[in-house]
N, C-alpha and C positions, 0 to 999 in steps of 0.2 A: 775357159768355159764359154760355150756359145750363148747367143742372146736369149734364147728361149729358156735354157736352164738357169741362166743368170737372173732373168725376170722371176722365175719360180723361187729361186734361192732368196732373193731380196724380199719378195712378198711373204715368204715363210718366216724370215727373220723379223720383219716388221710385225707380222701377226703374233709371233711369240712375245715380242716386246709389249704389244697391246694387251695380251693376256696378263702379263706381269704387272703392268700399270693398273689394270682393272682390279686385280687381286689385292694390291697394296695401297691404292690411293684412298684417301679419306673423302675425296670429292665424290659427288653423285650427279646424275642428270647432265645438264648442259655443260657444267664445269668439268666433269669427268671426260665428256666428249672432246672438249677443247684440249685437255691435258693429253689425251691419247693422240689426237690429231698432230699436236706439236711434236710429241716424242717420235711417232712413226715417220713424220715428214723429215725430221733431222736424220734419222737412221737411213732412210732411202736416199736422201740427197748426199749424205756422206759416202754411201756405196757408189752412187753414180759418179761423184766427183773423183773418187779413187780409182774406179775400175772402168768407167766410160767417160773419161775427161773431155773428149772432143765432142760429145753429144749435147744437144740442147735439152731443156726440161720445161714442161708445162705442168705445174702442180696446183691443186686447189688451195694449198696452204702457203703458197709463195706468190710474190708479185709477178705479174706477167711480163716477161722479158721478150719483147717483140723481135729480137735477133733470131728467135726460133723460126721465124717465117722464111729466113734464108738458109736454114740448116737442112742437111740431107737426112739427119736422124734426130728425132725428138722423142724423148720418153715422156709419156702422158700418164701422170700418176694421181691417184686419190689415196692418201695415206690411211684414211679411215672413212670408208663409205658406209653411211648409216650411223653417224655419231649419236643421233638421238637414241637409236636402239642400243648402241654400246653403253650408253649411260643408264639404261634400264636393266635392273637385276633380272637375270634369267633369260634375256633375249639373246639369240644366237644369229639373228639375221643382220649381220654386219660383215664387212669385208675389207680387204686391201687390194688395190688395183695397181698393177705395174705393166704398162704396155708400151711397145716401141712402134712409132710411126716412121715410115721411110718414104722419102720423096719418090713419086712415080709408082708407088706400090700401095701405100695405105698402112693399115695396122698389120704388123707382122708378129714378132715375138711378144707374147703377152702371157700374163698370169694373174689369176684371182685367187687369193687366199681367204678361206673362211675359218679363222682360227678356233672359234667356239665349237666347231664340229670336226676339228683336226683334218681339214681338207685343203689341198692346193690343186687348182686346175691350171694346166699350162698347155700352150700350143705345142710343146715338145711331145706330149703323150696323151692328150685328151681323146676320149672315145665318145662317139655319138650315143644318144639315148636308145634304149630298146624300142621295138615297135609299139605304137600307141595301142592301148586297150581301154575300152570304156569311153565315156563322154569326155570330150576335150576339156581340159582345165586351163583357164586363162588367169594368169596372175597379174595383179596390178598393185600400185602403191597403196599402202594402208592409210596414208595421210592425204594423197592427192589422186584418187582414182579418176580415170577419164569419165566424163559425164554420160557417155554413150555406151557404157559397158553392158548394161542390161540388154539393150537392143542387139548389140554385137554378139553376146553370148547366145541369145535366142536364134540368131542367124545360123550358128554352127552347132546348135543343140548342145551347148557347153555350160560349164559352171564357172563362176568367178570366185577366185580366192585372193586374199590380200597378204602382203609381206612387206617388210622394210628392206632398204638397201637395194640399189639397182644391181649390184654385183650378185647379191644373194638370189634375187629373182632370176637373173640371167642363168646362173649356175643351176637353179632348180629346173630350168628347161634342159640344160645340158644333161643333168642326171635323169631326166624323164619323169620327175615328180609332177611337173606341170608341162603343158604342151605349147604354151605361148606366153610371152610377156609383152604387154601393150602399155605404152606410156605416152601421154600427151600433155603433161602438166609442166613441161619445161625442165631441161637438164643442161649440164655443161659437158664439155668434151671428156673431162676426167671421170664423169659418172658412167660413161658407156664405152670408152675406148678399149680398155683391156678386156672387159666382158665380151665386147663384140669380136675382138681378136680371137678369144678362146672359142666363142660360139661358132664363128666361121670355120675354125679348124675342126670343130666337131660336126661339121656338115649342116649346120642350121641356116635358115634364112634370116638375114639381118638387113633392115632398111629403115628409112623414114616411113611414117604411116601413109604417105602418098606413094610409096614404092620406090622413091628415089634413093640414091646411095647415101650412106652415112659418111660424111667427109670430115676429116680431122686436120689439125694444125691450121685452122683458119684464123684470119685476123681477129675476129670476135669469136671466142670459144663457146658459143651458146648453141645448143641443139634442142629444139623444142620438143621432139618426140622420137619414138623408135618402136620398131616391131622386131622381136626375136621369136622365132617359132619353128616348128617342124616344117620342112619344105612343102609337104602336102597341104598344110593349112594356110600357106601364104596367100594363095589366090582368093579363097573365100573370105579370109580376114581382111585383106586389102579392099575387096569389093564392099564388104560390110562397113568398113571404116569410111570409105568414100561416100556411102549413103548416109551414115549417121553423124559423122563429125562435121558439123556445119559451122562451128565457131572459128573465126580466124585466130591463129596463134600469135602471141606477142613476138616481135623481133627481139633480138638479144638485148639491145639497149633499153627498149621499153620494159622488158622483163626485169632488168637491173633496177630501173627507176621504180617499178612497181614493188619490188622487194624492199627497197628503202622505205617507201610510204607504208607498206604493211608493217615494217618493224616499229614505226612510230606508235602503233596500237599494241603490238605484241610485246614490245620492249625486248625483243630477241634479235640481236644483230649478227647472229652466227653466220648467216648465209649472205651477208652483204659483201659485195666486191668493191672495196674502197682502196685506192692507192695509198701507199705509205704517207705521201704528202698531200693527201686529199684536203682541200679547204672547204669551209662552209661559211657563207655570209648570209645574215638574216636582216632585212631592212637596213642594209648598208653597214652593219656591224659584224666584225669577224667573230664567229662563234665556234670555230674549229680549225685547227691547223695540221691535223694528221688523221689518217684513217683510224688509228687506235683511239684517239681522243673522241672522234665522232661516235664510234661504236660504244665506248664507255658511257658517253653522255646519253645515248639512246636507251641504254639498259639501266643506268643508275641515276640519271639526272632527274631531279624533282620536277622540272618543268614539263617532263614527258609523262609522268606517272598518272596524271589525270585525263590523258587522252583516251577516249573510249570508242571512237569510230571515225571512219572516213566516208564521205558522201560525194556523189556527183563527180567522180574521178574521170578525167579525160587526158589523153596524151597527144602531143604533136611531136613528130620526129623529122629532123633533116640533118644530113651529113653526120657529124658526131654529137649532135645535140638532141636532147629530149626535154620538152617542157610539159610539166604536169600541172593541171588545174583541178583543185578539189576543195572541199570544205572539211575542216577538222572539228569534231565534236568533243567537248570536254565534259567532265562531271558537272551536273547541274543544268545541262542543256545549252551551255554557252558554245557558240560556233564562230569560227573565223575562216575567212577565205584565204587560200594559199595559191600562189603561182610559184612553181619551183623549177629552176633550170638546172639540168644535169649535163656536165661535159663528160663524154664517155668515148675517148679516142679508140679504145680497144677493149680489153677484158676487165678494166677497173674504172670506177667512177673517180675522176680526178678533181672535180669542183662541183659544189652545190651552192646555188644562189637562190634565196627565197624572198619573196615579197609577201608580207603577212598583213591582212587588213581585216577589220571587224566585219562580220557578216551582217547584212541588212536585216 
């Protein structure tokens, strides 16, 4: 089986498993998403190990093995893109991403499955959308829409619609249901790699929002933004984004540190990239010796439940280090000042060291 048909077959099988898990599980919401993520990840990794044993893998649900940087072929996978939507009854905007990156070429054989609508899109046979009719429709994240979308839509006399899952949004452009997908709220390589592979095969424009290429299998697998659209819309959309997108995007390491700090308030550690052996030290005391423990403490630890806000957040970054300075607010108005150091050599946080002092 060639790579493109293999990618489609694996994505389809993972999608079928996700449907079965969703139908039979007692869990809902975030826990259902985690259950589906783990099950689909295991299936995909087993298939890759069995049928493509010489290839490297970069998966959202697995530790980042940097030997991939020297590999000629790397499968970039997201076993369940849109885990939030997957955990919500009736939502069909979630997907499975299986894409192959090849050295010197970029994304090649790729597939995106949307199991809830019984669809698999593959570089083996994808077709481009029919000609545009009516006002352009610009799809964005329903949880993190770009702040400049109202102005951008006005530039092209278009309408903004929302949807979950990067893969679902990209495939909506492929089908012609929408005309462009714009994102600038931060993503990871696995969020867009396979969708971009399929979209390119369908003849669509794919780039960063500044028009530069989307590059994959990088040391740090963070991609802040992307644009997927009909070719004729690329120039006016890129011009409009250049005018309206005035805020500087986070680097990958700062984005990871920001997500950690955000989780202290949300008590949701789903999106944290912590290494299996991640350590945490607070005021000289060890308070975490694994990524799993730190995640569990953030979500279930009583010491975090009363945190209600973060204020005055700033970041400093150098080499593989990020230092965050901020004030945590607790129930009752109590505030403490935090200086937190993150060691982030590549795609996972490996160490967190915090100094906590009472706020004046």
